[in-house]
N, C-alpha and C positions, 0 to 999 in steps of 0.2 A: 671430515675426510681431508687426507695433507696433499699439500698444495706440491706439485713437481719438481723436482731440484733444478736450479737456475743452472744453466750452463755455463763456460768458462767465458762468453762471449757477451754473454748477458749480466757478469759479474762484473768483467771489466767495466761496461757501459755504464752501470749505475756506480761507481764508484767515480768513472768522470765526471758524470753529470752533477753527483754530486759534492764537486770541490769546484775551485773559480773557475779553473782551467776547461772542465766544461759549460759552464755557463759563459766562458768566453768564447767559446767552440760553437754553440749552438747561435750565438748571437752574429757571429760572423757568418754563420750556414742561410739566416733570416731572410727575407728577403728586404732590399732597401729600399726607403721611402725617397731617397737621394735627400736627407733632408742636414744638408753640411753647412749650415750659419741659419740664425735668429735674428729678424725684424728687430731694429732698436730705437725704442722714441726717442726723443731728445736729449735724457736726462740716462739713454743708455741702458732700460727697462724695457723686457722684454711686454707687449702684452696680448695676454687671454683673457678670454672671460667668458661665460657660462649665464644665462637665466632664461628670462620668461617673457613671452607677452600676453597680456590679456587681450583675447577675442571680444567682440561687441555681444557676442552670446556666452562670456565667462567662461572660455575655455583657455586652459595657461598653456602654450606652445614653449615648448625649449630648444634651444639654442647654442650655437657652442660661436664664439668670435672671437677671430683668432688676430694678430697683426696689426701694422699699426692700421690706424682710423683713416688717414691722409690717405691710403692707397685703393687703387683699384679692390670692389669688394666682387670677389668669385661664390657664388650663392651655390650649396651643393642640395637636390633634390629626391632623396632615398625609391627603390622601389619599393613593392608588399612585398610581404608585410615586416618590412625593417627599421632601418633607424640613422639617424644622422648617421650612429659608428661605421655606418659600410661603408663611409669616405675617406676612413682612415685616412687610406694611402694617400688620399689625394689630397687631402689638409695639407700633410706634413708636406709632400713634394711643393705644393703648390704656396706654405707658410714661408718657406726656405728660399722661393722665390722673392719676396718678399708684398706676395699679395697678401690683402686681409681675406681669409679667408671664411666662410658661415657654412653652418648646418644646423638645418634644425630637425626635430621628431613631428613629423604630420601630426595632428590632432587622429587621438584613438591608436598611436603609435610610440613605441618606445619610453620616456619622460613625460611626455603630455598628455593631458588630460585625457582617460579614458574614457569619452564620449559617445552616448548611443544615438546622437543624430549629427548632422552635418558632414557624414559621414561619405559625402560624393563629391562631383570636381569643381562646382562652383563655388563652394563654399571654403575647398583646399586653397582656391585661386585668393578667394576671400581671404584668409588667416594671414596667408602668403601679402596680402600688401598690407597687412595691417603690420607684419614684421618690418618689412623693409619701410614703412614708416616712420616704427617705433626705433630702430639702428639710423634711420635716415641714408638710405642707400642712395648713392645715384652713377650712374655708367655702370655696374652689375654687369657683369658675365652670369649667365644662370644657366645652370648644367643639370640635367636628369638624368636617371636612370631608370625604365623600364614605365612602372605607374607613375616616377618622378617627372618623367618624360610629357606625359601628357599632363601632367600639374607645371609644370613649366611652360608649353602651350597655348593653357588656359590664362594660365598667368601674363606670361609675356605676351596678349595680344589686349589685355586689358591696361596696361601697366600706364600709370601719368607717363609721362611725358618727360625723356631724363633718364627715369628709372632705371634702364636696361641701354647696355651697350650693345653685348651678342647674344648669341643662345646655342646650347646642346643639347640634341637630343641622341641617346645612349641606348641600344639596346630599345627604343623604345615605343610605348603603345601607340600610338598615333598612328594614322587615322585613326582607324575603331576596328579592334578586333574580332568581335563576335561577326559569325555569319550573317549573309541577307541577301535580297536579291540584291542591293545596294553593292554589299562587298560580299562577293560571290566564293571569295579566296581566303574568307576568314576562316576562324576556327568552329564548330557547333556549337550550341548554346550547354548542350549537355557537357561538352568540355569543363566548364565552367561549374555546373551544377555539378558538380563529381568535387573541384574545387571547395564550395561550400560543404557537400555534406562533409567533407574531412575534415575541414575548417572545425564544424560544429560538431560532429563525431570525437572527434582525436588530434586537435591539433597538433599537440606535443609529439605525434609520431608522425606524422607530416611534416610537423618541420624540421623534421630530420629524412625525411626521405626526397625531400624536391632538393635541398643542397646535396646530400649524397649521388641525386642524378643527372638528373637535366638541368639544374640552374648552372652546375659548372661543368656540365661535358664529363661530369666522374662516370658517369656509364657509356660513357665511348670504351673502345677497345684502345689498349695502351696508357689509358688517362693516369697519368698522377695524378692520385688523392691524396687531399691534403685536408683531417681530419680536423685541425685546429680550425681552419674555413668553417667547416660543417659546421661544428659546435657553435661559433660565433654566430653565425646562423640562426641556430637554434634559439642562443642566448638574445639577439637581439628580440628574434619575434616571440617568444615569450615574452617580452616585457611590453610588448602592448597591449589591449582589449581585445577578445573574441570576437564582440559586435560590432569592433570599429573595422577588424579583419573582414569578416566576415560581407557586413557593406560595403567595403573597398572592392571587392569582386566585381560589385556589378560597375564598379566607377571605372574601372582599368579598361574591362570587356566592352563593354556596351557603347560607355559615351565617347560620340562621334566628335572629332578636331579636327573636321575640315575645315570647316569655316574662321576656327580658332587660328590652320596653319595659314591660310589666304589673308587672313589681320596684319601676319607678323612681317615687317619686315625692316628688322634688323637684320644684320648678316645669324646663315644659322649654320651649323656642322650639322649633321647629321651622319652618326657612330653607328654599326651593327655588324658581331659576330654573322656570318653566311653559316654558320651551324649552331642558330639560335632554336632551342627546344623549348624554348615558353614564349618569345615572339616570331614567331618564323617570320623569316627575314622578307621573302618575296612581299608578304602583305602589308608592309609595313614601311622597312626606310626606304624605297624609291617611290612608292608611292607619298611618302609625307614633300620630300623632296619636289618632285613634281609641285605642293601645292603652292609651296612656299616663293614669295617673294625672289630671297638673295640667298636660296639655300646650297649646300655642298655635303657633296653623300664621299664616306670614307667604308669603304669596306671589308671586312675582315676575315678573309679567307681562314675556316678553319676553326672560328675561335666561339665561343661559345655565351648565353645571354649573361651571366656575368665577369665579361672580360677585366672591368677595375679591377677586380679580386685576382683575375689568374694571369693575366699581364699589364699590367702596370706600367712596365715597361714598354709597351708599346704605346699603351694607350697616353700614357700624360705626358711624354713629348709631341703629341699630336696635337693637345689640349693646349699646352703652351705656345703650340706655334699659331693656332688656329687664334688664339684669344692678345698675340704679340704682332700680329700680321694687321 
């Protein structure tokens, strides 16, 4: 079967992209992370590294650790079923601001061990305790998105004194997602059963459908769809293990973080888009803030679940202001 003849503007576009001018134009058009400078150590060398920490049960947790080791650490906790790479924009932004930035792959996700055990919030928090000790993190700011927000809540509630300065929950799953007599505004269990069936049955397709639709609000009328963002979501998801992803659905949907939120004393910023189709706003952010001793709510009108990716120019400055306050 012969391919259709390219149109004149297609030929022109291919020619430009194939040359240096096209690359430069694409770079100029791409969203910027506002990375204007690189922190340096006393020898004038930037400090960037990655590695693994081994937990008590032998699982290897992958992490990135960039920036001066003497700077205040910011630790990023990713959502399901992603990896540390989901924080690329924020890592670059805060690295340029002189912070020490750290992101890890949750067990079973990304480059960490694809374990079939420990895929629940208590162990996720224990893994973070091990990482904080391994990197000797003190006075850190912990930022969690979605499932990562649940991980932050459980870890911060249990962290050693001096380890945590502030916390941020973005589009986060606390207090609890699933519907029950105690949580009548939650999502029915059948919703998460559907997640499990799709993940076990054909996650390769499911991991295209989620980012192409509700995760980034690309199913909304007039939405500007970014195919690269969809493919990157799929790439990160398929790096992890299906058993860990399957188990994590129960962890993010059925874990009750009420007591964790009550136990947190550090300043905590709760950020949420009111058009979040994954973690509905009304049953999450406003309820979490009421349980926190020192919580602040920041609501973003019309923004989706994946707002850190779709609107970093809005989210990043707000994070910076909170951290510096």
